[in-house]
N, CA, C and O atoms as a GROMACS GRO file, in nm:
protein
  400
    1MET      N    1   6.916  -4.916  -9.812
    1MET     CA    2   6.786  -4.980  -9.801
    1MET      C    3   6.702  -4.964  -9.930
    1MET      O    4   6.631  -5.055  -9.972
    2ALA      N    5   6.713  -4.849  -9.990
    2ALA     CA    6   6.630  -4.821 -10.110
    2ALA      C    7   6.670  -4.914 -10.226
    2ALA      O    8   6.592  -4.933 -10.320
    3ALA      N    9   6.790  -4.973 -10.221
    3ALA     CA   10   6.833  -5.059 -10.330
    3ALA      C   11   6.742  -5.183 -10.347
    3ALA      O   12   6.739  -5.242 -10.455
    4ALA      N   13   6.672  -5.221 -10.244
    4ALA     CA   14   6.589  -5.340 -10.245
    4ALA      C   15   6.456  -5.316 -10.317
    4ALA      O   16   6.381  -5.410 -10.344
    5TYR      N   17   6.428  -5.192 -10.346
    5TYR     CA   18   6.301  -5.153 -10.411
    5TYR      C   19   6.322  -5.125 -10.557
    5TYR      O   20   6.426  -5.073 -10.597
    6HIS      N   21   6.224  -5.160 -10.638
    6HIS     CA   22   6.231  -5.140 -10.784
    6HIS      C   23   6.173  -5.005 -10.820
    6HIS      O   24   6.202  -4.953 -10.928
    7GLU      N   25   6.093  -4.950 -10.735
    7GLU     CA   26   6.034  -4.819 -10.759
    7GLU      C   27   6.077  -4.720 -10.650
    7GLU      O   28   6.134  -4.761 -10.549
    8SER      N   29   6.051  -4.593 -10.669
    8SER     CA   30   6.092  -4.494 -10.572
    8SER      C   31   6.025  -4.522 -10.437
    8SER      O   32   5.903  -4.531 -10.429
    9PHE      N   33   6.105  -4.535 -10.333
    9PHE     CA   34   6.053  -4.564 -10.198
    9PHE      C   35   5.943  -4.466 -10.157
    9PHE      O   36   5.846  -4.504 -10.092
   10GLU      N   37   5.960  -4.342 -10.194
   10GLU     CA   38   5.863  -4.235 -10.153
   10GLU      C   39   5.725  -4.259 -10.211
   10GLU      O   40   5.625  -4.215 -10.154
   11LYS      N   41   5.719  -4.331 -10.328
   11LYS     CA   42   5.591  -4.353 -10.399
   11LYS      C   43   5.520  -4.476 -10.348
   11LYS      O   44   5.407  -4.501 -10.388
   12LEU      N   45   5.584  -4.556 -10.261
   12LEU     CA   46   5.524  -4.682 -10.216
   12LEU      C   47   5.433  -4.664 -10.093
   12LEU      O   48   5.471  -4.597  -9.997
   13SER      N   49   5.320  -4.721 -10.096
   13SER     CA   50   5.225  -4.716  -9.984
   13SER      C   51   5.276  -4.794  -9.866
   13SER      O   52   5.366  -4.878  -9.880
   14LYS      N   53   5.222  -4.767  -9.750
   14LYS     CA   54   5.257  -4.844  -9.631
   14LYS      C   55   5.226  -4.993  -9.647
   14LYS      O   56   5.300  -5.080  -9.601
   15VAL      N   57   5.115  -5.019  -9.714
   15VAL     CA   58   5.071  -5.160  -9.741
   15VAL      C   59   5.179  -5.225  -9.830
   15VAL      O   60   5.222  -5.337  -9.801
   16THR      N   61   5.220  -5.163  -9.932
   16THR     CA   62   5.320  -5.216 -10.022
   16THR      C   63   5.455  -5.238  -9.947
   16THR      O   64   5.520  -5.341  -9.966
   17LEU      N   65   5.493  -5.145  -9.866
   17LEU     CA   66   5.616  -5.155  -9.788
   17LEU      C   67   5.612  -5.278  -9.693
   17LEU      O   68   5.708  -5.354  -9.681
   18ASP      N   69   5.499  -5.293  -9.627
   18ASP     CA   70   5.485  -5.407  -9.538
   18ASP      C   71   5.482  -5.540  -9.613
   18ASP      O   72   5.544  -5.637  -9.570
   19LEU      N   73   5.410  -5.543  -9.726
   19LEU     CA   74   5.411  -5.663  -9.809
   19LEU      C   75   5.552  -5.695  -9.854
   19LEU      O   76   5.593  -5.811  -9.854
   20HIS      N   77   5.626  -5.593  -9.892
   20HIS     CA   78   5.767  -5.612  -9.936
   20HIS      C   79   5.847  -5.672  -9.819
   20HIS      O   80   5.923  -5.767  -9.840
   21ARG      N   81   5.832  -5.619  -9.700
   21ARG     CA   82   5.900  -5.674  -9.585
   21ARG      C   83   5.869  -5.822  -9.564
   21ARG      O   84   5.958  -5.903  -9.536
   22ALA      N   85   5.736  -5.856  -9.579
   22ALA     CA   86   5.700  -5.996  -9.562
   22ALA      C   87   5.755  -6.082  -9.674
   22ALA      O   88   5.801  -6.193  -9.648
   23TRP      N   89   5.752  -6.034  -9.799
   23TRP     CA   90   5.803  -6.116  -9.911
   23TRP      C   91   5.954  -6.141  -9.896
   23TRP      O   92   6.003  -6.252  -9.917
   24MET      N   93   6.026  -6.032  -9.859
   24MET     CA   94   6.175  -6.048  -9.837
   24MET      C   95   6.203  -6.145  -9.725
   24MET      O   96   6.292  -6.230  -9.734
   25SER      N   97   6.123  -6.130  -9.617
   25SER     CA   98   6.140  -6.225  -9.506
   25SER      C   99   6.115  -6.367  -9.546
   25SER      O  100   6.190  -6.457  -9.508
   26LEU      N  101   6.009  -6.389  -9.623
   26LEU     CA  102   5.972  -6.522  -9.672
   26LEU      C  103   6.084  -6.579  -9.758
   26LEU      O  104   6.123  -6.695  -9.743
   27LYS      N  105   6.137  -6.494  -9.847
   27LYS     CA  106   6.248  -6.536  -9.932
   27LYS      C  107   6.362  -6.577  -9.847
   27LYS      O  108   6.422  -6.680  -9.875
   28GLU      N  109   6.397  -6.505  -9.746
   28GLU     CA  110   6.506  -6.540  -9.657
   28GLU      C  111   6.483  -6.671  -9.583
   28GLU      O  112   6.575  -6.750  -9.567
   29GLU      N  113   6.359  -6.693  -9.539
   29GLU     CA  114   6.324  -6.821  -9.472
   29GLU      C  115   6.339  -6.932  -9.563
   29GLU      O  116   6.395  -7.034  -9.522
   30ILE      N  117   6.292  -6.924  -9.686
   30ILE     CA  118   6.306  -7.033  -9.782
   30ILE      C  119   6.452  -7.059  -9.818
   30ILE      O  120   6.493  -7.174  -9.834
   31GLU      N  121   6.532  -6.953  -9.830
   31GLU     CA  122   6.674  -6.971  -9.854
   31GLU      C  123   6.742  -7.044  -9.737
   31GLU      O  124   6.828  -7.130  -9.757
   32ALA      N  125   6.703  -7.008  -9.618
   32ALA     CA  126   6.758  -7.075  -9.496
   32ALA      C  127   6.721  -7.221  -9.493
   32ALA      O  128   6.803  -7.305  -9.456
   33MET      N  129   6.594  -7.255  -9.533
   33MET     CA  130   6.554  -7.395  -9.539
   33MET      C  131   6.644  -7.471  -9.632
   33MET      O  132   6.689  -7.581  -9.600
   34ASP      N  133   6.672  -7.413  -9.749
   34ASP     CA  134   6.754  -7.478  -9.845
   34ASP      C  135   6.893  -7.502  -9.798
   34ASP      O  136   6.948  -7.610  -9.816
   35TRP      N  137   6.954  -7.399  -9.734
   35TRP     CA  138   7.086  -7.412  -9.682
   35TRP      C  139   7.091  -7.521  -9.573
   35TRP      O  140   7.183  -7.603  -9.572
   36TYR      N  141   6.994  -7.520  -9.482
   36TYR     CA  142   6.992  -7.626  -9.378
   36TYR      C  143   6.977  -7.765  -9.439
   36TYR      O  144   7.040  -7.860  -9.394
   37GLN      N  145   6.892  -7.775  -9.540
   37GLN     CA  146   6.874  -7.907  -9.606
   37GLN      C  147   7.002  -7.958  -9.663
   37GLN      O  148   7.037  -8.075  -9.649
   38GLN      N  149   7.075  -7.865  -9.731
   38GLN     CA  150   7.204  -7.907  -9.788
   38GLN      C  151   7.301  -7.955  -9.680
   38GLN      O  152   7.371  -8.055  -9.695
   39ARG      N  153   7.302  -7.879  -9.568
   39ARG     CA  154   7.394  -7.917  -9.458
   39ARG      C  155   7.352  -8.050  -9.397
   39ARG      O  156   7.437  -8.130  -9.357
   40ILE      N  157   7.224  -8.075  -9.390
   40ILE     CA  158   7.174  -8.200  -9.335
   40ILE      C  159   7.227  -8.318  -9.420
   40ILE      O  160   7.278  -8.418  -9.370
   41ASP      N  161   7.212  -8.298  -9.552
   41ASP     CA  162   7.264  -8.405  -9.642
   41ASP      C  163   7.413  -8.420  -9.637
   41ASP      O  164   7.465  -8.531  -9.656
   42ALA      N  165   7.483  -8.315  -9.611
   42ALA     CA  166   7.632  -8.317  -9.620
   42ALA      C  167   7.701  -8.371  -9.494
   42ALA      O  168   7.809  -8.430  -9.502
   43THR      N  169   7.636  -8.351  -9.376
   43THR     CA  170   7.705  -8.393  -9.255
   43THR      C  171   7.693  -8.543  -9.228
   43THR      O  172   7.593  -8.606  -9.262
   44ASN      N  173   7.796  -8.598  -9.165
   44ASN     CA  174   7.797  -8.731  -9.117
   44ASN      C  175   7.779  -8.741  -8.969
   44ASN      O  176   7.771  -8.851  -8.914
   45ASP      N  177   7.773  -8.626  -8.905
   45ASP     CA  178   7.765  -8.624  -8.760
   45ASP      C  179   7.614  -8.628  -8.719
   45ASP      O  180   7.537  -8.537  -8.753
   46LYS      N  181   7.574  -8.734  -8.649
   46LYS     CA  182   7.430  -8.756  -8.615
   46LYS      C  183   7.373  -8.641  -8.535
   46LYS      O  184   7.265  -8.590  -8.565
   47GLU      N  185   7.450  -8.600  -8.430
   47GLU     CA  186   7.399  -8.492  -8.339
   47GLU      C  187   7.384  -8.362  -8.416
   47GLU      O  188   7.283  -8.293  -8.402
   48LEU      N  189   7.485  -8.329  -8.497
   48LEU     CA  190   7.476  -8.204  -8.580
   48LEU      C  191   7.358  -8.212  -8.675
   48LEU      O  192   7.287  -8.113  -8.695
   49LYS      N  193   7.335  -8.330  -8.735
   49LYS     CA  194   7.224  -8.350  -8.828
   49LYS      C  195   7.091  -8.322  -8.757
   49LYS      O  196   7.000  -8.260  -8.812
   50GLU      N  197   7.082  -8.370  -8.633
   50GLU     CA  198   6.951  -8.345  -8.559
   50GLU      C  199   6.932  -8.199  -8.528
   50GLU      O  200   6.818  -8.151  -8.530
   51ILE      N  201   7.037  -8.125  -8.500
   51ILE     CA  202   7.026  -7.984  -8.474
   51ILE      C  203   6.988  -7.908  -8.603
   51ILE      O  204   6.905  -7.818  -8.602
   52LEU      N  205   7.051  -7.947  -8.712
   52LEU     CA  206   7.017  -7.885  -8.842
   52LEU      C  207   6.874  -7.910  -8.884
   52LEU      O  208   6.808  -7.823  -8.941
   53ILE      N  209   6.825  -8.033  -8.855
   53ILE     CA  210   6.686  -8.065  -8.891
   53ILE      C  211   6.593  -7.977  -8.808
   53ILE      O  212   6.495  -7.923  -8.860
   54HIS      N  213   6.625  -7.961  -8.676
   54HIS     CA  214   6.542  -7.876  -8.590
   54HIS      C  215   6.540  -7.734  -8.644
   54HIS      O  216   6.434  -7.671  -8.654
   55ASN      N  217   6.661  -7.682  -8.680
   55ASN     CA  218   6.672  -7.546  -8.727
   55ASN      C  219   6.595  -7.527  -8.859
   55ASN      O  220   6.525  -7.428  -8.876
   56ARG      N  221   6.609  -7.623  -8.953
   56ARG     CA  222   6.539  -7.616  -9.078
   56ARG      C  223   6.385  -7.610  -9.055
   56ARG      O  224   6.314  -7.529  -9.116
   57ASP      N  225   6.338  -7.697  -8.967
   57ASP     CA  226   6.196  -7.698  -8.938
   57ASP      C  227   6.142  -7.570  -8.872
   57ASP      O  228   6.027  -7.532  -8.891
   58GLU      N  229   6.228  -7.507  -8.794
   58GLU     CA  230   6.193  -7.374  -8.735
   58GLU      C  231   6.172  -7.272  -8.852
   58GLU      O  232   6.078  -7.193  -8.849
   59GLU      N  233   6.261  -7.275  -8.954
   59GLU     CA  234   6.247  -7.186  -9.064
   59GLU      C  235   6.116  -7.213  -9.141
   59GLU      O  236   6.056  -7.119  -9.192
   60LYS      N  237   6.073  -7.336  -9.148
   60LYS     CA  238   5.944  -7.374  -9.211
   60LYS      C  239   5.830  -7.312  -9.137
   60LYS      O  240   5.735  -7.265  -9.198
   61GLU      N  241   5.838  -7.312  -9.002
   61GLU     CA  242   5.734  -7.247  -8.923
   61GLU      C  243   5.728  -7.101  -8.953
   61GLU      O  244   5.619  -7.045  -8.971
   62HIS      N  245   5.842  -7.037  -8.959
   62HIS     CA  246   5.852  -6.893  -8.987
   62HIS      C  247   5.792  -6.861  -9.125
   62HIS      O  248   5.719  -6.764  -9.139
   63ALA      N  249   5.823  -6.943  -9.225
   63ALA     CA  250   5.774  -6.924  -9.362
   63ALA      C  251   5.621  -6.935  -9.363
   63ALA      O  252   5.552  -6.856  -9.427
   64ALA      N  253   5.572  -7.034  -9.292
   64ALA     CA  254   5.425  -7.055  -9.287
   64ALA      C  255   5.356  -6.935  -9.221
   64ALA      O  256   5.251  -6.890  -9.267
   65MET      N  257   5.415  -6.883  -9.114
   65MET     CA  258   5.361  -6.768  -9.047
   65MET      C  259   5.354  -6.642  -9.140
   65MET      O  260   5.258  -6.566  -9.139
   66LEU      N  261   5.462  -6.626  -9.218
   66LEU     CA  262   5.462  -6.516  -9.309
   66LEU      C  263   5.360  -6.534  -9.423
   66LEU      O  264   5.294  -6.439  -9.464
   67MET      N  265   5.349  -6.655  -9.471
   67MET     CA  266   5.251  -6.680  -9.575
   67MET      C  267   5.108  -6.655  -9.528
   67MET      O  268   5.024  -6.605  -9.603
   68GLU      N  269   5.082  -6.691  -9.402
   68GLU     CA  270   4.950  -6.660  -9.349
   68GLU      C  271   4.923  -6.512  -9.330
   68GLU      O  272   4.813  -6.462  -9.355
   69TRP      N  273   5.031  -6.442  -9.285
   69TRP     CA  274   5.015  -6.293  -9.278
   69TRP      C  275   4.982  -6.234  -9.414
   69TRP      O  276   4.891  -6.152  -9.426
   70VAL      N  277   5.054  -6.274  -9.517
   70VAL     CA  278   5.031  -6.226  -9.654
   70VAL      C  279   4.890  -6.262  -9.697
   70VAL      O  280   4.820  -6.179  -9.756
   71ARG      N  281   4.850  -6.382  -9.669
   71ARG     CA  282   4.714  -6.427  -9.710
   71ARG      C  283   4.610  -6.336  -9.652
   71ARG      O  284   4.516  -6.296  -9.720
   72ARG      N  285   4.627  -6.300  -9.524
   72ARG     CA  286   4.531  -6.208  -9.465
   72ARG      C  287   4.528  -6.066  -9.518
   72ARG      O  288   4.428  -5.996  -9.506
   73LYS      N  289   4.639  -6.024  -9.577
   73LYS     CA  290   4.654  -5.883  -9.627
   73LYS      C  291   4.629  -5.875  -9.779
   73LYS      O  292   4.597  -5.767  -9.829
   74ASP      N  293   4.643  -5.982  -9.852
   74ASP     CA  294   4.635  -5.977 -10.001
   74ASP      C  295   4.528  -6.075 -10.049
   74ASP      O  296   4.551  -6.196 -10.054
   75ALA      N  297   4.410  -6.021 -10.083
   75ALA     CA  298   4.296  -6.100 -10.124
   75ALA      C  299   4.322  -6.182 -10.247
   75ALA      O  300   4.277  -6.296 -10.256
   76ALA      N  301   4.394  -6.125 -10.343
   76ALA     CA  302   4.426  -6.204 -10.465
   76ALA      C  303   4.513  -6.322 -10.436
   76ALA      O  304   4.492  -6.431 -10.489
   77PHE      N  305   4.612  -6.302 -10.350
   77PHE     CA  306   4.702  -6.416 -10.315
   77PHE      C  307   4.621  -6.519 -10.232
   77PHE      O  308   4.638  -6.639 -10.248
   78ALA      N  309   4.538  -6.472 -10.147
   78ALA     CA  310   4.452  -6.562 -10.063
   78ALA      C  311   4.368  -6.652 -10.161
   78ALA      O  312   4.356  -6.773 -10.140
   79LYS      N  313   4.313  -6.591 -10.262
   79LYS     CA  314   4.232  -6.664 -10.358
   79LYS      C  315   4.313  -6.777 -10.422
   79LYS      O  316   4.266  -6.890 -10.430
   80GLU      N  317   4.435  -6.746 -10.466
   80GLU     CA  318   4.520  -6.848 -10.530
   80GLU      C  319   4.560  -6.957 -10.429
   80GLU      O  320   4.567  -7.075 -10.463
   81MET      N  321   4.586  -6.915 -10.306
   81MET     CA  322   4.621  -7.015 -10.202
   81MET      C  323   4.505  -7.111 -10.178
   81MET      O  324   4.523  -7.232 -10.164
   82LYS      N  325   4.387  -7.052 -10.174
   82LYS     CA  326   4.266  -7.136 -10.150
   82LYS      C  327   4.252  -7.236 -10.266
   82LYS      O  328   4.219  -7.353 -10.246
   83GLU      N  329   4.275  -7.190 -10.384
   83GLU     CA  330   4.260  -7.278 -10.500
   83GLU      C  331   4.365  -7.390 -10.506
   83GLU      O  332   4.330  -7.502 -10.544
   84TYR      N  333   4.489  -7.365 -10.471
   84TYR     CA  334   4.596  -7.461 -10.498
   84TYR      C  335   4.647  -7.532 -10.377
   84TYR      O  336   4.700  -7.643 -10.390
   85LEU      N  337   4.634  -7.475 -10.260
   85LEU     CA  338   4.693  -7.544 -10.141
   85LEU      C  339   4.602  -7.654 -10.089
   85LEU      O  340   4.479  -7.644 -10.097
   86PHE      N  341   4.659  -7.754 -10.038
   86PHE     CA  342   4.590  -7.868  -9.971
   86PHE      C  343   4.491  -7.935 -10.067
   86PHE      O  344   4.380  -7.970 -10.028
   87THR      N  345   4.531  -7.952 -10.191
   87THR     CA  346   4.448  -8.017 -10.292
   87THR      C  347   4.506  -8.154 -10.332
   87THR      O  348   4.539  -8.179 -10.448
   88ASP      N  349   4.518  -8.238 -10.231
   88ASP     CA  350   4.578  -8.370 -10.249
   88ASP      C  351   4.506  -8.450 -10.356
   88ASP      O  352   4.384  -8.442 -10.372
   89GLY      N  353   4.586  -8.526 -10.428
   89GLY     CA  354   4.526  -8.617 -10.528
   89GLY      C  355   4.530  -8.570 -10.671
   89GLY      O  356   4.576  -8.642 -10.760
   90LYS      N  357   4.483  -8.452 -10.694
   90LYS     CA  358   4.472  -8.402 -10.830
   90LYS      C  359   4.605  -8.340 -10.872
   90LYS      O  360   4.662  -8.264 -10.794
   91PRO      N  361   4.655  -8.368 -10.989
   91PRO     CA  362   4.777  -8.300 -11.038
   91PRO      C  363   4.758  -8.148 -11.032
   91PRO      O  364   4.652  -8.095 -11.064
   92ILE      N  365   4.863  -8.081 -10.992
   92ILE     CA  366   4.851  -7.936 -10.969
   92ILE      C  367   4.813  -7.864 -11.102
   92ILE      O  368   4.730  -7.773 -11.101
   93THR      N  369   4.871  -7.903 -11.208
   93THR     CA  370   4.840  -7.829 -11.334
   93THR      C  371   4.696  -7.856 -11.378
   93THR      O  372   4.639  -7.775 -11.452
   94GLU      N  373   4.639  -7.959 -11.338
   94GLU     CA  374   4.494  -7.985 -11.370
   94GLU      C  375   4.402  -7.896 -11.286
   94GLU      O  376   4.290  -7.868 -11.330
   95ILE      N  377   4.443  -7.850 -11.171
   95ILE     CA  378   4.364  -7.764 -11.095
   95ILE      C  379   4.335  -7.635 -11.169
   95ILE      O  380   4.222  -7.586 -11.170
   96GLU      N  381   4.439  -7.578 -11.233
   96GLU     CA  382   4.424  -7.459 -11.311
   96GLU      C  383   4.332  -7.480 -11.429
   96GLU      O  384   4.247  -7.396 -11.460
   97GLU      N  385   4.350  -7.593 -11.494
   97GLU     CA  386   4.265  -7.624 -11.612
   97GLU      C  387   4.120  -7.638 -11.574
   97GLU      O  388   4.034  -7.589 -11.647
   98SER      N  389   4.090  -7.701 -11.463
   98SER     CA  390   3.949  -7.717 -11.421
   98SER      C  391   3.887  -7.596 -11.368
   98SER      O  392   3.765  -7.594 -11.352
   99SER      N  393   3.964  -7.489 -11.337
   99SER     CA  394   3.907  -7.365 -11.289
   99SER      C  395   3.872  -7.267 -11.400
   99SER      O  396   3.810  -7.163 -11.376
  100LYS      N  397   3.911  -7.302 -11.520
  100LYS     CA  398   3.884  -7.209 -11.634
  100LYS      C  399   3.744  -7.228 -11.685
  100LYS      O  400   3.703  -7.160 -11.779
   0.00000   0.00000   0.00000
């Protein structure tokens, strides 16, 4: 278990450990979405494709739930999410430029 940490486990706070759990879980959900998407593209079986689409979308729900949990626990991340998410219309790189 300690191999997943870059610093000594004993020195990490409970908050950091929980954030790490959330980040690792989010990473796994995103990886699963990618795998399902590839399988969706690769299969010619309509019924299997529908199942894979369902499974991929479940992973998206899980990822969104984790992101919301992190947003509630990490004020700096919440600030960035508020600035960049759901900003339809404006090019993303211009959002950063206009906030300087």
